[in-house]
TIKE-721195 format. One record per residue (C-alpha): residue in one letter; x, y, z. Coordinates in steps of 0.05 Angstrom, whole numbers, plus 5000, padded with zeros to 4 digits. Example, Ala and Ser with C-alpha at 12.3 -4.5 7.8 and 13.67 -1.06 7.14 Angstrom:
A524649105156/S527349795143/
REM end
This chain:
X330387258829/X326787878859/X330688408866/X333688498940/X330888978996/X336489549014/X335589699084/X342689959071/X341990649045/X339590909103/X347090889122/X350291179065/X351991919078/X348292509061/X349092678983/X351391948956/X347091638905/X343091048908/X344690828839/X349691098788/X346491088717/X352491098668/X359690988674/X363891748678/X367391518615/X366191118555/X373790818558/X379190728607/X383091078547/X378391648556/X379391688621/X386791708620/X386992288562/X381992648607/X385792678676/X392092788650/X389893508619/X386993618687/X392993398732/X399093548678/X404793748713/X403293438774/X406892798797/X402692158772/X407091588797/X413891498844/X416990828846/X420590738911/X425590218921/X427389958994/X433290438999/X429590988983/X432091158913/X425991338870/X423791588801/X417491928781/X412692038720/X407992678725/X400492538695/X403492888621/X408692438619/X405191788634/X400092018576/X404692218529/X408791488543/X402091118535/X400091418473/X408391128436/X406190488477/X398890478436/X402790638372/X408290028381/X403189568397/X398589798333/X403589938280/X410489558302/X407388888337/X400688828290/X396188878338/X388688978328/X382489138373/X380988608407/X387388328414/X390188138483/X396788398508/X399988128570/X403888528628/X407388148674/X412488588722/X411888908789/X409489518813/X413890038775/X413390558728/X412590128667/X406089808688/X401190468679/X404290678610/X403089938592/X395989888617/X393790548595/X397590448523/X394189758521/X387390068527/X389090618476/X391790178426/X383889878431/X385989148468/X385688798522/X389588778582/X391988138613/X394888148682/X400087588702/X403587418765/X411087558757/X411586958811/X407986448773/X412385958744/X414085828679/X408485338672/X403185748705/X405786228650/X405185768590/X398285538620/X395486238625/X399186488559/X395685958524/X388986098548/X389586878539/X393086778484/X396887538474/X399087828416/X404188128457/X407988088528/X410788558570/X415488178616/X420688398675/X427288258665/X428387858729/X423487298701/X425387288627/X428586638641/X421486318647/X419886548577/X423285868543/X418385418589/X412485838587/X412085888509/X412585198494/X405285268502/X403585818461/X409086208428/X408187008433/X408587398374/X411887998419/X416187988471/X418688648511/X422388638559/X422389238625/X426289348681/X423689478750/X429290168747/X425290398682/X424691218689/X428391218751/X434391778738/X440891498706/X444991358770/X440091028810/X438090638753/X445090438727/X446590308805/X440489848812/X441389488744/X449089368763/X447889068833/X441988648806/X445488358751/X452588278784/X451788288854/X445187958861/X445587558796/X437787738797/X437687898717/X438287198672/X439487208605/X432987288549/X433586678511/X427686808460/X426687338412/X425087988444/X425788808449/X427189288500/X422289698534/X425690298520/X426190038440/X417589888438/X417290678466/X422090988409/X419090608350/X412390818378/X414391568390/X417791518313/X412891208283/X407491718316/X411692348294/X412691988223/X406191798200/X399092218209/X396791708267/X391192008317/X391491508377/X383391668392/X382291268323/X384790618354/X378690698405/X373291008353/X369190288364/X370990198440/X364690318494/X362890118560/X360489318537/X367489298500/X372388758541/X378289188574/X381588548614/X381887878626/X383687858692/X385287218713/X382686968783/X388186748841/X386386098849/X386185968918/X380685558930/X381585168855/X384085338780/X385286028757/X379686298697/X379986868668/X374187348688/X371787838623/X371688558654/X369489058605/X370989748613/X363989918638/X364889418689/X371189758709/X369290558703/X362690368742/X366390078798/X370690588807/X365291068801/X360690658850/X367490598893/X368391368891/X361791458908/X361491058974/X368191449001/X369391958954/X367292529002/X374292359041/X378592428990/X381493098961/X382393158886/X389293268871/X391793278943/X393092498971/X399491998968/X396291368963/X402690818978/X400790158934/X404589548958/X399089128934/X401288978872/X397189308810/X396088698777/X391888428827/X384588698807/X383988988881/X389989598871/X388489608793/X381289878810/X382790328866/X389290438877/X391090568800/X384290708767/X380491058820/X386491478849/X388891668777/X382091978773/X383392328842/X389792638816/X393792248870/X400892158875/X401791338875/X407691158907/X408590428876/X413489918916/X416089308870/X416188838929/X413288898999/X417688419026/X420688359078/X414688849103/X422089389113/X421989439037/X415490029064/X419690419115/X422990949060/X415391079032/X412391189100/X418691609122/X419492049059/X412992179033/X406192389064/X402491729059/X395191909070/X391691319044/X393590619037/X391389939012/X392889199036/X390388579056/X390188329131/X396887989132/X399988659104/X397289059162/X399388529211/X406488519190/X406889249200/X404589279259/X409288839289/X415789239259/X417989709310/X420490229258/X412990319241/X410390259312/X415790819343/X413591249281/X406891159253/X405191549191/X402992249210/X398892419154/X395091849142/X387591869135/X384991209127/X386890439108/X382690039067/X383589239070/X380088729030/X382588148988/X381687669055/X378487689119/X380988279168/X381787939232/X380088419286/X385588289329/X389788669273/X385189169258/X384789379330/X392789359337/X392789879275/X387890309303/X390790339370/X398690489326/X395890999272/X390391249309/X386791229243/X381590649217/X382590059175/X375990059144/X373989249110/X370789179041/X369388559003/X369188378930/X372287838891/X375287808816/X369087778773/X366188398811/X371588908792/X371988818854/X368689238898/X362289058930/X361489268989/X364289779038/X363889989111/X361190759112/X366091159151/X363091339222/X358690769216/X363090109209/X361189529252/X366689129277/X367388389234/X362788669176/X364488779108/X359389409103/X354389499062/X353189488977/X356190028947/X351290478900/X348490058839/X349189388871/X344788838905/X346988288946/X343087778977/X344887059025/X341486508994/X342085769008/X343685258956/X336885288912/X338486048912/X331886338958/X333786789003/X335386639076/X332787039135/X337187609171/X342087249216/X341986629179/X348986319140/X348186299068/X351886459003/X352287108977/X349787228910/X350087958872/X348288348825/X350589058784/X354889398732/X360789098763/X359788428750/X363388098688/X361087878633/X363387208650/X369586638639/X373686738583/X372186088537/X368785758595/X361985808591/X360385178631/X363985558684/X360086188676/X353485848677/X355985598749/X356786198780/X351386568745/X343686638746/X339387198723/X344987668723/X346687478791/X353187188817/X354586658864/X360886968906/X362886288941/X362886649015/X357686429062/X356087029101/X349687309147/X346487929131/X343888359195/X336988709185/X340589399167/X343689029111/X350889079139/X354688259116/X359687949155/X363487359122/X362986729157/X368186409109/X369286119035/X364385539022/X370385098994/X373685279063/X367985039105/X370284379152/X365083899169/X366583589238/X360783129255/X355983419216/X357084099250/X359684699203/X366884969219/X369085559185/X376585709186/X376786479199/X372286389261/X377485969289/X383986359261/X380886969290/X381486639358/X388286369344/X391287009329/X389587359393/X394186919428/X400187339446/X404986869426/X401686659352/X404387139298/X399486779242/X394786229232/X390785829188/X385685339198/X383884739147/X380284089149/X384483439151/X380482739141/X378682409208/X375081769199/X367881769231/X367982449241/X368782649167/X374183149179/X377783509243/X380584269248/X387784269242/X391084919245/X397785159218/X400685709269/X407086119258/X409686369334/X412686979359/X413986649417/X417685989403/X417085749476/X408885679468/X406884849453/X401684539414/X397084359484/X397985169498/X394685379434/X389484839445/X387185089514/X387585789489/X382485609430/X378485189483/X377085839531/X374186179465/X370885629416/X365085049435/X369084379434/X368484189358/X371784839337/X378184709369/X383984509330/X384883739339/X392383789311/X396284399313/X403084449266/X407784989276/X411485269201/X416085879198/X411986169140/X405086019118/X403985929040/X401786599006/X400286898940/X403987418919/X398987938946/X398687589015/X393387199017/X394186519060/X393585959012/X389485399047/X388585018986/X396284848983/X395184579059/X390384219050/X394683928984/X399783739025/X395283399076/X391482929019/X398582858997/X400282469061/X395382029050/X395881888974/X389282288952/X388682898908/X384683528929/X378883718900/
REM end
């Protein structure tokens, strides 16, 4: 396909480059070491527990401990260049040590969701075949089931309170083990994370080992991560992201928004899990490069777990998804005492609803800026320029990125016409791990088909209409769930809503809404009547079902596919 026109570059801020030629570092290992020298004694990461207990690591400490872990992997666990190493932990001080240690060892990081079932773990481990796995002790009881499919040679067990001071670490451990009974026995051979670090440190001191030698042959084209897709619309696949993909996307994002970030002076609140690609690239890699202090929240549920972080630290940035911002908008402690130092919030991962963004700005007096990206794109493809954002828009492509809206034959469609977004740039994955057929379905001449339906205006701003697979077909008319959900959540009695299509005889499909209420007196008929005021007839939900909560990923994305599967199961059908 021909290159896209770039009308959006007219909206770049002064000084923002249209193209970035080379990644800023040869590898992520180099990023870690170089940045640690600059910000050596500054606090890099702070784990903040719900009760306010905390632990810190400086840039120098993360650099030193990740060296130790790299040596453990190569000299004790026997990992070789290109071997996969899986990590399955919530946000904690363990995470940056392991991630940077894996990259320094010349290995490939495999990020796993800690909330996976044993069966889901088993499928992913069998696909990635890691040489080592670092897992949180709270979920180690899943290992026997997970390792039926693939026996990981080396298992390292860590704690959420790792590297907290001794008193809170002991208190948290005792409460988890004896009061909450959250720490199961580990029924497979393993060592503790502390033992792994000690082994690496001892080997580093006892041998003439230079950690940089492990990455002598690592460059921008070397595989860095197997990042498994969220599976919100289908089977999870391992996106192959190179060092160049991730470093270029970090640089692209910084080029787009970096003029609003001060080096060595920011405090970012990380409620999204670092194993998720959005937080991994933006919160972890980019904010490391900027010398920020990163506040790690092990679990954002309940949302009150964020309270101490907001109260005790001068939060200047926060990233999140629509459901996180919506939840904060409904917390009295947040409304009564909004963060005083906040500059901006960044939303991604799912559509940001207009009502949620407006309420956030009303409460915090700061914007929440929406961007767009996917696991396969490292992830950032587009952003809303500061002061030039368009409501409901995912903004304009970041530098060195082309985006077009195309029809089913990959032919560009005119501005204002719905079609699928395809994108091309240095952040696009090299393919799906060992799945060439799946790769071929979404890649063509370097262009990646996102599966998202959007329109582009004449300025080059994009607006998501919906996921291609989520579109509902009612008597030949396309209904996009995002549009219906955006209307439903403006009802004063509605907290959350999810919309899917359900079988409906001759009409093909009907619109069904699943609603979580703030006001329990609201009826289904009232919801339908409200929708009818704002939507044309075929878009109005034919069915409304009230739920106490909606199924979500650990990141907070609503799982429409789970709702569809439930509905199809009622008719004896299976989801496609």
